[in-house]
N, C-alpha and C positions, 0 to 999 in steps of 0.2 A: 294187347293189340301192339303191333310193331310202330305205327304210326306215332309219335309224338307232335310235330308240329306239322301245321299246313300253310302255306303262306298265297297268297293269290297277287297275281300280275308279281311276281319277283322276278328280280334282277336276273338275267339269264347267265349271268358271271357269278352268281354268289357259290362260292364252293362250300358253303354249308348245305345245299340241297343234296340230298341221295337219291331221290327220285324227282323227275323232271317231267312234267304233262304238259304239251302242245297241243292246241287245238286247230283243225284247219282252218285256214284263213289267215293265220295267227302264229306263223312258224316263219323265226328269223331266219335269215339263207344263211348267216355265219353263226354258229351256235355250239363251238367245240367245247366238248366236257371238260370239268372243272377239277374231276378226281376222278382217277380209275376205277373206281366202283360204282360211277354215277350209273343210274339207269333212266333210257329217254323212251318217252312213251307218247304216241300220235295218236289223239283223241278226234275221232268224227263221226257223226250219226249221219252222216248222206252217203251216197252210192257213187262208186268209184265209175258208173258208168255215165255219171253226168256231174252230178255237183261236187264231189271229191276226188278228179281225175288226176289228182298226185298218186293215188295207191295204186295207178297202173303204173308209175314209173319206179322199177325195180332199186336202182339207185338212193331214190329216195327214200323206198320201204327200208331200205338198207343202214339208213342212216339214223333209223331207232331200233331200239330191242323189241318193245311190243308194240300194237296196237292195240287201241281200246275204241271197240263199236260194234255194231248189233250183231254182227256174226258170231255164232254160239263158241267157236274154237278161237274167236279173235284172244291176245294175254289179257284183257279183263273184257266181260261182254257186260255190253248195257243196251241191254233190249228197252223197247218204248213201253210197253206195258204200264200200268195205272197201280203204286203202290197200295196196300192194304190200307192204309190210313185214309188216301182219299178214295177208293172205293166204298168206306163206311161213310165218309161224308156225301158221297153221291146217292148211297142209298135209299133217302126219301123222293129223289128224283126218279130214281129207278123204277118207285111202287107206284108212282103216278099212273092212274088206268087210263084202259086206251081211250074211252071216252072221253077223257080231260084233255086229250091232247090233239091239235090240227092232225088232219088225216092227208100230209104232204111230206115233201121232200124237202130238208134244208139242206142249205151248203153255205159255209163264210170261207171265203177263200181271197186272198190278196193275189196271188200267181194266179193267172187265168190258164196259163197254157192252153192254145186253143183247142187241141182234139179233147181235151178234156172238159172245158166247157162247151164242148161241140156235143158233144156225148151227154151234156146233160141236158142241154137244148133241144135234142131230141125226145128225151125222156118226158119234158115239158109240153111237147106236143100231143103226149098221151096222158099225161098225170099231173097234177099242181106240184108245183116247184117252188119253194122260195129263197131265190140266191140273195144273203142277206149281207155279201161281203161287197168288196169293191168292185169285184168280177163279177162280169154280166150282172148286175143288179137288176132285181125286176120288182123290190119291195121300196115304198118311203116309208115314210115316218106316218104316214096320215093314213095309211092302207093296212099297218099292222102294229097291233097293242104290243108294246115293250120290246120295241126296235132294238135289234142287237148289232145294225150296219156300223156301229163303232166300237164293236168289242174288243177289250186288248187281247192281241195275239198269246200273254202268256197265260198259263191255266190258273184259274180264279173262280170262285165260284160264281161270280156275274157271267162269266164264259158259258159253264155248265148249265146254269140256271135256266137262261134265256131260249138254249139251246132245245133243253127237257120239253119246250112246249111244242116239239114235231114228233111224229111220232117215226121216221125215217130221217135218215142222213147219209150224204154221198159223201162215201169217206173213202173216195179211191185217190191212190198216193200222187202227189207230183213230178216223181221223175220217171214214174214208169210202172208199170205192172206184171212184172215177171221179174222182179229182181228176188234172186234167193235169199230168207231170214229179213227183207227188208219189208217190218210191216210195223206202221210209224205209228202215233199218237191218235192219229183223226177216226182210227176204228174203235183203239182203244176208249177214249173219251167217249164216243157214241155210246159203245156197250154199258160203260160205266154206268152212265143216265139213263140208259134202257130207251136209247132211241134206235131202232132196229137201222144197223150200218148196211148201206149198199158198197159192195166193195168188188174186187178183181185185184189179184196178184199171184204171189209164186207160187206153183202147184203145190209145194208142203204146206200151205199157209194155217192147214187145219190143225197143225201141231200146236202153233204159237195162239190159237184161238180156245173158247170154251166150247163150242162144239158147232156142228153143221147148220144144226137149227138154230142158233144165232143171230146170223146174220143172210144177206141177200148176195147170191154170186152172180155177177153180171153174166159170166159166161153161159149159165143156163139158160139165157134167155136170147132167142135169134132175132126180135125186133123189139120195140120200145112199147107197142102194144102186147106183146106178152107179158113183159115186164110190169107193166100200167095193171094188167088182168090178176097179178099174183099178188100184187100193194095193196091192190082195193081187196082182196079177198082177205088180208089181214086187218087192214082198217076196218071192216065192217063182222070182225069175226070175234068174240072172246074167244074162242079155244084156240084160234090160229094167233092169237097176240099171244095168250099165257103160253104154247108151245115154243115161241120165239123168245120166250124168258125165263123158261124154267133151270135153265143151264145154273142160275143165281141163287136158288133157293136148292141145290142138288150139295149131297155134301163135296167139299171144293177137293178132296183127295178121289171124284170120281172124273174131274177136268182133267185134261190130256197132261200128261208128267211135264212135258216144255212148256206148256200154258202155266202150271203152277211155279215151275223153276223160273220163269221170267218175272212174275208179280213178288214171287219172294226175291230175287235179285234185287227188284226195282224198290222193294222196300229195307233190305238190310242195308249197312251202313256199308258204302262202298270201301271203305277202308280196309275191312274185313277181307273182300277179295284181295285188293293189294297186297294185303299182306303175306295171302296164301300165294299171290305169285313169285313175291319174290324168296320165300321160303322155298317154292317147291320146283321155280324153274319151269320152262318148256315141258309139255306133256302132251298126250294125245288131245287133250281138251283147253292145251292153252300153248297156240303157237307161236313161233317167233314173227317179229315183223316182217322179214323178207319173204314169205309164202306170198304166192299171189291170192289177192282177195276172189270173190265171187263176184262175176259180173252177168248182168242183166243179157241172156243171150236169147231165150226161146220169143218165135214169135206168138204175136196175141190177137185174137179178132173181138172186138167189142160190137155186138149189133151187124156181123159180118162182113166190116170193113176192119183190114190190117193195119196195126199201129204201129211206128217206128220213128227214129229220128233219120233225118237224112244224114246217109254219107256213116251209119251203123246199121248194118244189115245184119238180120237175126235176131232181134229182141224188139218187144213190142214196147212204146215207150212212147210218152206225150210230148209234142214238140213246141217250141216256144216260136212264136209268128207274132212280132209286132203290128203290125197292121191288123192281124187277126185278131189279137187281144184289145188293142184299140177298140175296134169294131164290136165286137164283144161286149164290152165294159162301157160301151155306152148305148144305154138301153131306153125305150119308151115302155109305155107298162098296155101298147096296145097291139095288137096282132099282125099289123102290116108291117111289111118287110119280114114275115119270119116265112124260112124258106131253109134250101141248104144253105148252109153258111150264113142263116139269118139270126135274127137277135132271139133272146130267150123269150117264150111265152110267158104273159101274166098268168097268177095264179087262179084270178077270175075266170080263167078258158073253161076250168074244172071245178071252182066251187063258187060259192055264193055266202054271205054274211048273212043271218038271218035275226043276230042279234049283238049286243056288244056286252054283255055280260060275261062269258068265258069262251075257251077255245070249245067248246062243245057247239058253239052257232057256225061252225064251219059245216058247210052243208054240201054232198056230191050235187052238181047240175043235172044230171043222168045216170 
């Protein structure tokens, strides 16, 4: 391996650094190279259409040699897939039987993004939703065992294990629903623990996932009621449940090639990829930083409603609205005030808890 030493938080003026990697939001305004062979790399895991807008600035891009991000043709490809060792750790969670999980949709979020929360609120009108995070919370410590309301944001067993109690997970992205190759940890962690993801994203998303039967595509449902009907079919049928989970028992060579590669890329030491980049330079697979990034461009509908950010026509995304976020984030557990722009329905609207022994105590009301 060509990498001999890695320095964290190194002095930007250190002439001994052959490669300098800068993270978005942590880039000094002045950073001249300290030796002529030095290679500068910009790392970001955010979309240029929203949280990493500097990537749309040609002058900024050209101030680096390469970009490291989620696009497979970037200088260093950093997908969000779960590495092999974490999939192995999560496998006992993946194998939890259908009847030992709560037949509801879980969501753990701190960034509300009102259109995203409103989409889930519509689902809660037709199917039980457990919003366990700070955004649009409808679960309290007295109504749900092993509450994960204060779950840490970093990836730990304590994060995966509580969420594995649920059959489904609302895995929709923060920044938008049609950003090429932007497929984040939300859907991968759900797949790894066996909670079926409810998702919508880039049209080529199946290239980066284990198969079409492993997740629920919101675009296939015109109304929340249609979605709820499908979720209940899965929740009440071992055959349907097993169909959604069969990918994990298949030979990994049968998985989509890009999904295999994403897992391998996350599993291997990233210094190997860095060495290959330094030794081989730019190619069709590894582009220089100056090339334009892929932007979110396609209009998307969820339940018949167009989603977009004001002032950015032509792609579907979730907007930030402080007033809406405050409204959605302050909830009662009653059904009053629910309606268009209303609050998240309580899960008790659709489920009753018949005992206190385990998750099999949650039953549909009708």
